[in-house]
Residue, then its C-alpha position, 0 to 999 in steps of 0.5 A: m552881842a557879836n564880837r565886835r573888834t575895836p578899832t587899833p588907835s591907828e585905824a580910829a584915827h585914820r578914821r576921825a580924818g577920813i583914810r580910809t584903812a586897808r582894814a575898811a578897803r577890803a571891808d568894801v571888797h567884801v560886800r561887792q563880792r557878796g553883796l548885802a547877805g554879806l552883811s550883817a543884820t545892823a550893816r544892812a538895816k543902815m544903808a537902807n535906811a540910807g537908800a544905799g544899794e549895791g556897796g552902800q552906794p544909792p542904786d542909780r549912782p556910780a561909786p565916787e572916786g577920789a578925795f573929799r571935804k564937806v564945805s559950807v555953801t549959802i544957797p538959795d532955799a528955792v534952788v536948793e529944794e529944787a536941786r534936791a526933788r531933782a538930786g532924789r535921796g542922798g544925790l544932792s553933793a554929787y548934785v551940786a559937784s556935778a555942776v560945780e565941775a560943769q561951771l569949771a569947764a565952762d570957766r577953762l574954756r573961756d580961760l582958753l579963748t581968752h589967751l587964744d584971742s591974746v596970742y591970735g587975736p580976735v577971730p575976724e567976722e569974715m571966718i565967723a561968717q562962714a561958720e555959721a553959714a555952714w553949721p546948721s539952723e536950730d530947725g535942721d537947715r543951713 
């Protein structure tokens, strides 16, 4: 059996809380520098079973940044199945997060437009007509 170091109480508490320790960060650097060859056979097998590539991430996805929180949402079955099919193995969370980020961006833009309308009033119809006339149509004509 391989020498396996027992985590300190502090490391165990950090792991349960989802906080990365300096040791875990160094291990990630080690994996990124040496690739999968630097891992034990057990770790390589776990990553292969998870569909993970270099550094533990799915091969077609960038490494996530920032803090994460697990949440529970209720979504219709048909939507979940199509999203899973499009997201690929292990990508549903990233797919849903991307959709939520897009909706938040649209909501912030709508809030800005509402604010600008309250400060400056609505855009005059003549200006809207000028902009529409200058904007190319869907078929490329003006």
